[in-house]
C-alpha positions in Angstrom: 0.0 0.0 0.0 1.5 3.3 -1.1 1.1 6.5 0.8 -0.1 9.6 -1.1 0.1 13.1 0.3 -2.5 15.6 -0.9 -2.9 19.3 -0.1 -5.4 20.2 2.5 -6.4 23.7 1.5 -9.5 24.6 3.5 -10.0 28.3 2.6 -10.8 29.7 -0.8 -8.4 32.6 -0.1 -5.5 30.3 0.4 -6.5 28.3 -2.7 -6.3 31.5 -4.7 -3.0 32.5 -3.2 -1.6 29.1 -4.2 -3.0 29.6 -7.8 -1.2 32.9 -8.0 2.1 31.4 -6.7 2.4 28.0 -8.3 2.7 27.4 -12.1 0.2 24.8 -13.2 -1.7 24.7 -9.9 -5.3 23.6 -10.5 -7.3 26.5 -12.0 -10.8 25.5 -10.7 -12.6 27.5 -8.0 -12.0 26.2 -4.5 -15.3 24.4 -4.1 -14.9 22.6 -7.5 -11.3 21.7 -6.7 -12.5 20.2 -3.4 -15.1 18.1 -5.2 -12.5 16.9 -7.7 -10.0 16.1 -4.9 -12.7 14.2 -3.0 -13.2 12.0 -6.1 -9.5 11.4 -6.4 -9.3 10.5 -2.7 -12.1 8.0 -3.1 -10.3 6.5 -6.1 -7.0 6.3 -4.3 -8.6 4.7 -1.2 -10.4 2.3 -3.5 -7.1 1.3 -4.9 -5.9 0.6 -1.4 -3.6 3.7 -1.0 -3.0 5.4 2.3 -4.1 8.9 1.6 -2.8 11.6 4.0 -3.9 15.3 3.8 -1.2 17.8 4.5 -2.4 21.3 5.6 -0.4 23.9 3.6 -0.3 27.7 3.0 1.1 29.7 0.1 3.5 31.5 2.5 4.8 28.2 3.8 5.4 26.9 0.2 7.1 30.2 -0.8 9.4 29.9 2.2 10.2 26.3 1.2 11.1 27.4 -2.3 13.3 30.2 -1.0 15.0 27.8 1.5 15.6 25.0 -1.1 16.0 27.0 -4.3 13.0 25.1 -5.8 11.0 26.7 -8.6 7.4 27.6 -7.7 5.9 25.0 -9.9 3.6 22.0 -9.4 6.6 19.6 -9.3 8.1 21.4 -6.4 4.7 21.7 -4.7 4.4 17.9 -4.9 7.9 17.5 -3.4 6.9 20.0 -0.6 3.8 18.0 0.2 5.9 14.8 0.4 8.5 16.4 2.6 6.0 17.9 5.0 3.8 14.8 4.9 6.7 12.6 5.9 7.5 14.9 8.8 4.0 15.6 10.1 2.3 12.4 8.9 -0.7 14.5 7.8 -4.2 13.5 8.7 -5.9 10.4 7.3 -8.3 11.1 4.4 -11.6 9.3 4.9 -13.5 7.8 2.1 -16.4 10.1 3.1 -14.1 13.2 2.5 -16.3 14.0 -0.5 -19.2 14.9 1.7 -17.1 16.3 4.6 -15.1 18.6 2.3 -18.1 20.5 1.1 
């Protein structure tokens, strides 16, 4: 069973800040993004992955990029999620996240 770390972005303002900061970050509105993420979580859990949600902010990612020299792109963001997820363990995503995330 593989562990997958996904961004836990609870506020629309933070979602917009990440869109402004990260090249190729999902362009959907926050609510639509949450619904798509919920479907992806359900798919991953159905495929027997351990899905962990990692709370992130745009400022935290910008600091990470400044500290590591990483570009502000989706690849670096994925690496950031993995690094932070490994350190903090994130919170387990429930299969019912689709309903809880709305």
